[in-house]
N, C-alpha and C positions, 0 to 999 in steps of 0.2 A: 418583720413586724406584722401583727394582725390588724391591718387598717381597713376600715370600710371605704366605700366609694367616695363618700363626701369628704372624708379626711384626705384621701388621695387627690381629689380634685383641688382641695385647698392647698396642699403641698405643691402640686403641679403649677397652680396659679402663682404662688409666691416665687417659685424658682424662675418662671418665665418673666415675671415682673422685674425681678432682680437682673435677669439677663437683658431685658430691655433697657433698664437704667444703666447697665454697664457699657452700653454703646457710647456713652459719653467719654469712656476711657480708652476706646479702641482707636488705633491709628487709622486715618482715612483710607490708606491703601489696603487695609485689611477688612474694611467694612462689608464688602460684598461676600467675603468668605464667612464673616461673622453672621451676616444675614442668613446665609444658607445653613450655617450651623444652628442658628436659632429656630429656623423652620423645621429642621430635622429633630431638634430637641422638643419642639411643640408636638410633633407627630408621636415621638416615643413616649412622652409624658401622657399624651391623650390615650394612647393604647394601654399604658399602665393603669391609668385611672379608670378606664371603662372595660378592663380585661374580661371581667365576668360576663358571660353571655355573648361574647364576640365570636363571629365566624370569619372566614376569609373575606367575604364580601363586605361585611360591616367594618372589618379592620381596615379596609381600603376606603369605602365610601364615607363612613362617619368621621374619618380623620381628615378628609379633604378640607372641610370648613375650618376646624381649629388650626390646621397648618397654614392655610392661605390667610386666615385672619391674623395670625401672629406675624407672618411674613409681610402682610400689607401694612399693619401698624408699625412694625419695625422699620420698613423701608420709608414710610412716611415720617417716622420719628427722626430719621437722618436729615430731613429737610427743615426741621424746626430750628429756631435760634438756639445756639449753644448756651443756654441758661437754665439753671436748675429751677428757677421760678416758673419757666414755661414747661419744661420736660417732666418735672416731678408730678404735677397734677395729671398730665397725660398718661404717665405710667400707672398711676393709681387708678385712673379711669379704665385703662386697659386691663388691669388686674380684676376689677369688678366685672367688666363685660366678658372677659375670658372665663371667669368662674360661671357666669350665667350661661355662656355658650356650652361649656362642658356639661352643665346640668341638662340643657336642652338635648344634647347629643345622647346623654344617658337615657332620657325618656324614649328616644327613638330606638335605642338599644333594647330597652325592655318592651316597648310597644310592638316590636316585631315578633315577640314571643307571646304576648297576651295583651288584651285591650286594657288601656289605662286612661283615666279622664284627663290627664295632662297633655295628651297628644296634640290637641289643637293649639294650646299655648306654646308648646315646644315648636310646633310647625311655624307659628307666627314669628317667634323669636329667631328661629333658624333662617327664615326668609329675610328678616331685618339684618341679621349678621352677614348674610351673603351679600346684600347690597352694600353694606359698610366695607366689607373686605374688597369688593369690586371697586368701590369708589377710591379707597386708599391706593390700590395697585394701579388703577387707571391714572391717578394723579401723578404717581411716580413715573409711569410710562411717558406721560406728557412732558414731565420735567426734563427728560433726557433729550427732548427736541429731535427725535429720530426722523428718518425719511418716512414719508407717508405709507409706503408699502410695509415697513416694519411695524408701524403703529397698528395697522390692520391685522397683521399676522400675530403679533404678540397679544393683542386684545382678544382675538379669536381663541388662541391657545389657552389664555388665562380663563376666559369665560367658560370654556367647555367643562372642566371639572366642577366649577361652581354651579353651573346649571344642572349637570348630571346628578349631583347629590341632592338637589332640591326635587327633581323629578322622581328620583328613586324613593325619596321619603314618602311619597304618596301611597305606594303599595308595599314598599319594604320587602321585596321578594328576596329569596336566598341567592339569586343570581341577577346580575344586571342584564335586562332583556335587550335584544337588538333594537327594539322600538325606542327605548329610552336613549340609547346611544345615538341613533339617527336623529331623534328630536333634539337632543342636546347639541349635536353637530350643526344642525340647521340654524338653531337660534344663535349659536356661537359665531357661525359664518355671517349672519346678518349683523351682529354686533361688530364683528371685524370690519365689515363693509362700511358701517356707520363711522367707525373710528378712522378708516381710510378717508372717507369723504370729509369728516370734520377736520382732518389734518390740513385741509386747504382753507379753512375758516380762520380768520385772525381772532380767535376767541381768547377771553381772559383765562388764565391758568385754572381757576376754580370751576369755570363753566364747562370746560371740555369733559373732565371726569364726571361732573354732576349730570350732564346731558346723557352720557353713556350709561351711567348707573340708573338714571330714570328710564332709559330705553329698556334696560334689563328688567326693571320693575314692571313695566307694561307687558313685555313679552312673557316673563315668568308668571305674572298674574293671570294673563289670558290662558297660558298653557296649563297651569295647575288647575284653573277653573274648569277647563274643558276635560281634563283627565279625571277630575272629581265629579263631573256631570253637574256642575253648579253654575254654568255660564248661561246667561240669558241676554236679551237685547239691551237691557238696562246696564248690566255689568260691562258689556262690551263697549257701550258708549261712554261709560265712566272712564275706562282705561284709555279709550281714544281721546277723550277730553283732556286727561292728564298728559298724554303724549303731545297733544297739540299745544297745550299751555307751555310745556317745557321747550318745545321747538320755538315758540314765539319768544320766550325769554332768552333763549340762545341767540335768536336772530337779532333782537333789539338791543342786546347787551354787547353785540359784536362791533368792534371798531372797524367799519368798512373803509374809513379814510386813512387807515394806517397809523 
C-alpha cells in the first residue's frame, strides 16, 4: 500500500493500543513474554513508520524512546486494577501520546537532514516522553522489591539508552560519538547510585520513581543546556532548586518510624 508517514504512524499507534488492551486477556505467567513481544513490536512499527530517511544510527537511536515508552507503559499497565473502567482510558491516553511521540521522532529524522522550525517543539516533547518512560519503568522496578544492588544496576542500565538518545538529539550526528556515550554512562551511573541509596529509604511507592525521574530531569536539563551553550548561573540555580525541592519532598514524605 502507498501510505504516507502520518498514515503509518496512525496505523502503528492503533496496533500498539490494541496490543496494550490485549494484556487483559494474557495469562499472568505469559505477561513478561508478552511485554517483550510488545516492545519488539513497538520497535518494528516505529521503524516502519519512519523508514524514509533512516540510516543505521537513526534506526537505533530514534527507536529507543518509542520502544522504552511502550515497554514502560505496558509494564505499568500490568500493575493497574483489572477493570476496563481503569485500563481503557489509560490505553486511549497511551495511543494519543504514542502518536505524538512518533511525530516528534519523525521531526528528528527530518531535522537531521535539513533545518525545520518544529525541532524545538519536538525536542521538548521528546524530553517529556523520556521522563515519563523513565518514571513508568522505575515504578515497575520498585514494585519488584529487589535487593538494593539490583535496583541500582537495573536503573543504570535502563537510564543509559534513554539519556543517550536525548544527548544525541542535540547534534544528530551520523554516528554516536564517544563523548555522548561517556556522558550518558556517567549520568546513568549517578542515577543508578541514587536508586541504590534510595533503596534504603522507606519511601512510598510513588515517591521512589518520582524522585529518580526528577533527578533525571535535573541532570538531563543541565547536560543539554551545557551542550547547547545555553547554561548560565540563573539556569543552574533553577535546576538546583528543583532538585532540592524534590529531595525535601522525598525526605518529609518518608515514614521514618516504619
